[in-house]
C-alpha positions as CSV (number, residue, x, y, z in Angstrom):
1,M,94.8,99.4,70.5
2,P,96.1,102.4,68.8
3,A,98.6,103.9,71.2
4,E,100.1,107.5,70.7
5,R,103.0,109.2,72.5
6,I,101.9,112.9,73.9
7,V,102.9,115.2,76.6
8,V,100.8,117.0,79.1
9,N,101.2,120.2,80.8
10,A,101.4,119.0,84.1
11,P,102.2,121.2,87.6
12,D,105.9,120.9,87.7
13,G,107.1,120.4,84.2
14,A,106.0,118.1,80.9
15,C,104.5,114.8,81.7
16,P,105.0,112.5,78.9
17,A,102.1,109.8,78.4
18,Y,100.3,107.2,76.1
19,V,97.2,107.8,75.1
20,V,95.3,104.1,74.2
21,S,92.1,104.3,71.7
22,P,89.6,101.5,71.5
23,A,90.3,99.5,68.1
24,E,90.4,101.0,64.5
25,G,87.0,100.9,63.0
26,S,85.1,101.7,66.4
27,A,85.5,105.6,65.9
28,A,82.2,105.7,65.4
29,A,81.4,104.7,68.8
30,A,83.2,107.5,70.2
31,P,82.9,109.8,72.4
32,W,84.5,106.7,75.0
33,P,84.5,107.0,78.6
34,A,88.2,107.8,80.1
35,V,90.4,106.0,82.5
36,I,93.1,107.4,84.0
37,F,96.4,104.4,84.5
38,Y,98.4,105.5,87.3
39,G,100.7,102.3,86.2
40,D,103.1,101.1,88.8
41,A,106.6,101.7,90.4
42,G,108.2,100.7,87.7
43,G,107.9,103.7,85.4
44,L,106.2,104.6,82.2
45,R,107.5,101.3,79.9
46,P,106.1,98.8,77.5
47,A,104.2,96.8,80.0
48,M,102.2,99.8,81.2
49,V,100.9,100.6,77.6
50,E,100.1,96.5,77.0
51,M,98.1,97.0,80.2
52,A,96.2,100.1,79.1
53,D,95.5,98.4,76.1
54,T,93.5,96.0,77.8
55,V,91.1,98.4,79.0
56,A,91.2,100.3,75.9
57,A,89.7,97.0,74.2
58,A,86.9,97.2,76.2
59,G,85.9,100.6,74.8
60,Y,88.0,102.8,77.1
61,L,90.1,106.0,76.3
62,V,93.0,105.2,79.0
63,L,95.3,107.8,79.5
64,V,98.8,106.7,80.8
65,P,101.0,109.4,82.5
66,D,104.7,108.9,83.6
67,V,104.3,109.4,87.3
68,Y,108.2,110.1,87.3
69,Y,108.3,112.7,85.2
70,R,109.8,115.4,87.3
71,V,113.2,113.1,86.7
72,G,113.3,114.3,83.3
73,P,114.1,111.4,80.4
74,Y,115.4,107.9,81.7
75,T,115.7,104.7,80.4
76,P,112.8,102.4,81.0
77,L,113.3,100.1,83.3
78,V,113.0,96.4,83.4
79,P,111.6,95.1,86.7
80,K,113.4,91.4,86.3
81,E,116.7,93.2,85.8
82,V,115.8,96.1,88.8
83,F,115.0,93.3,91.3
84,A,117.7,90.7,90.5
85,G,119.8,94.1,92.2
86,D,119.8,96.6,94.6
87,V,116.3,97.4,94.3
88,G,116.3,100.8,96.7
89,A,119.1,101.8,94.8
90,V,117.3,102.3,91.2
91,L,113.6,102.8,92.5
92,G,114.7,104.9,96.0
93,P,115.5,107.9,93.7
94,L,112.7,107.9,91.3
95,M,109.9,107.2,93.9
96,S,111.3,110.6,96.2
97,T,110.2,112.4,93.3
98,T,106.7,111.7,93.5
99,G,103.8,110.4,95.9
100,N,100.2,110.5,96.8
101,D,99.7,114.5,97.5
102,K,101.7,115.3,94.0
103,A,99.9,112.4,92.4
104,A,96.6,113.9,93.3
105,G,97.6,117.8,92.2
106,D,99.0,116.2,89.0
107,T,95.7,115.0,88.3
108,E,94.1,118.5,87.6
109,A,96.1,118.5,84.3
110,F,95.5,114.9,83.7
111,L,91.7,115.8,83.6
112,A,91.8,119.3,81.6
113,W,93.8,117.1,78.4
114,L,90.6,114.4,78.7
115,D,88.4,117.4,78.7
116,A,89.6,118.9,75.6
117,R,89.2,116.0,73.7
118,E,86.5,114.9,71.5
119,D,86.7,111.8,71.9
120,V,86.0,111.6,75.1
121,R,82.6,111.4,76.4
122,K,82.0,114.3,79.3
123,G,81.3,113.2,82.7
124,K,82.9,111.0,85.6
125,V,86.2,109.6,84.7
126,G,87.7,106.1,85.9
127,A,91.4,105.4,87.7
128,V,93.4,102.5,88.5
129,G,96.6,102.1,90.2
130,F,99.1,99.1,90.8
131,C,101.3,98.6,93.3
132,M,103.0,102.0,94.7
133,C,100.2,104.0,92.2
134,G,97.3,102.2,94.0
135,G,97.5,104.9,96.7
136,M,98.2,107.5,93.9
137,A,95.0,106.8,92.2
138,L,92.7,107.0,95.5
139,S,94.1,109.8,96.3
140,A,93.6,111.5,92.8
141,A,89.9,110.3,93.5
142,A,89.6,111.6,97.1
143,A,91.2,114.7,95.3
144,W,88.5,115.5,92.8
145,P,85.4,113.1,94.0
146,D,82.9,115.0,91.6
147,R,84.9,113.6,88.5
148,F,85.8,109.9,89.7
149,G,82.8,107.5,89.3
150,A,85.2,104.6,90.1
151,V,88.8,104.0,91.2
152,A,90.7,100.8,91.7
153,S,94.3,99.6,93.5
154,F,95.9,96.6,92.7
155,H,98.2,95.0,95.0
156,G,98.3,98.8,96.4
157,G,101.1,99.1,99.2
158,N,100.9,101.6,102.0
159,L,97.3,102.5,101.7
160,A,96.8,102.5,105.7
161,S,100.1,103.9,107.0
162,D,101.3,107.1,109.4
163,D,102.4,108.9,106.5
164,P,100.4,112.1,106.9
165,A,99.6,111.6,102.8
166,S,98.5,108.2,103.5
167,P,95.1,107.2,101.2
168,H,92.7,106.0,104.1
169,L,93.2,109.3,105.9
170,R,91.7,110.7,102.9
171,V,89.1,107.9,101.0
172,G,86.0,110.0,103.0
173,A,86.0,112.2,100.1
174,I,85.6,109.6,97.0
175,Q,82.1,109.5,95.8
176,G,82.8,106.9,93.0
177,D,83.0,103.1,93.7
178,V,86.4,101.4,94.8
179,Y,87.7,98.4,94.4
180,I,90.7,96.9,96.2
181,A,92.0,93.7,95.1
182,S,94.6,92.5,97.2
183,A,97.8,89.7,97.3
184,E,97.6,87.1,99.6
185,R,101.2,87.2,100.1
186,D,102.1,91.5,100.5
187,E,104.6,92.7,103.1
188,F,103.1,95.9,101.8
189,Y,99.9,95.3,102.5
190,P,99.8,93.2,105.4
191,P,96.6,92.1,107.0
192,A,96.2,94.9,109.9
193,M,96.9,97.3,106.9
194,A,94.1,95.9,105.4
195,A,91.7,96.1,108.4
196,R,92.5,99.9,108.9
197,F,92.3,100.7,105.5
198,E,88.5,99.0,105.3
199,A,87.7,100.6,108.6
200,A,88.4,104.0,107.1
201,L,85.8,103.0,104.3
202,N,83.2,101.6,106.2
203,E,83.6,104.7,108.7
204,A,82.9,107.1,105.4
205,G,80.2,105.2,104.1
206,V,82.5,104.4,100.7
207,T,80.7,101.8,98.1
208,Y,83.7,99.4,98.1
209,T,84.4,95.9,97.4
210,A,87.8,94.7,98.6
211,E,88.9,91.1,97.5
212,E,92.1,88.8,98.2
213,Y,93.6,87.1,95.7
214,A,94.7,83.4,96.7
215,G,98.0,82.8,96.2
216,A,98.9,85.6,94.7
217,S,102.0,87.9,95.5
218,H,102.5,91.4,95.1
219,G,102.9,92.6,92.0
220,W,100.5,89.6,90.3
221,M,98.7,91.9,88.2
222,V,102.4,93.8,85.9
223,P,103.3,91.2,82.7
224,D,107.0,92.1,83.0
225,F,107.2,91.1,86.9
226,P,108.8,87.8,88.0
227,V,105.6,87.2,90.5
228,Y,102.8,87.6,87.3
229,D,100.4,85.1,87.6
230,A,98.3,85.0,84.4
231,N,95.0,83.4,86.2
232,C,94.7,85.4,88.5
233,A,95.6,88.5,86.2
234,E,92.8,87.8,84.2
235,R,90.4,87.4,87.2
236,G,91.6,90.9,88.1
237,W,91.0,92.4,84.3
238,T,87.4,90.9,84.4
239,A,86.5,92.6,88.0
240,L,88.4,95.7,86.7
241,I,86.4,95.8,83.5
242,A,82.9,95.0,85.3
243,L,84.0,98.5,87.9
244,F,84.4,100.7,85.0
245,D,81.3,99.2,83.0
246,R,78.8,99.3,85.6
247,T,79.9,102.8,86.8
248,L,81.1,104.6,83.6
249,K,79.2,104.1,80.5
250,P,75.3,104.7,80.0
251,S,73.1,102.1,80.9
């Protein structure tokens, strides 16, 4: 799918991003529903654009912002190299510049950028995040409930923690449908945390689906991760596109 490098004027500066559009030749089908793709802890890199391309191929215009834009320019990370070394030393300084609250605040600029495009269908948008960014996608949907028709988290970590910005404290505001895909083996989202998060969804009456992916590890959806699982990823993409088709495309 066509991918264009752009810059969005975000609250704390210029935010590099990619916008991935449906296939060339499908312009007649525009305007398209939009999706904000929050990525993962590895930052903006080719794998994120590749993943966004999967969503765009289903008929969505996808905005992929750099959640680390406050850092300034940085060399795209190679996860297999990062995981082979001191992960905290590499990711820690980057992760410290962002968080659920900051991502929710940034979302106003992302929505405004989408609203200004003639090829984006007016109405609700979708959101998806992976790993660290699963919580960001949920936080964005909670901060702007009238704008999000659906939000998904894949192997999202720390979704129900003691952090004041923990997503489970805000989910009651979400109006769209929620999809939570967890890994069977995930130290960042153990069973007790999953139960706490789902209890918050149930208490708030949020429409959601929670599925555990048997045999999968934290990060299974991301093609440049060592734990990438192609079969589970295919299942995940099918579920995500079904969610967006049901909630964002006109009936």
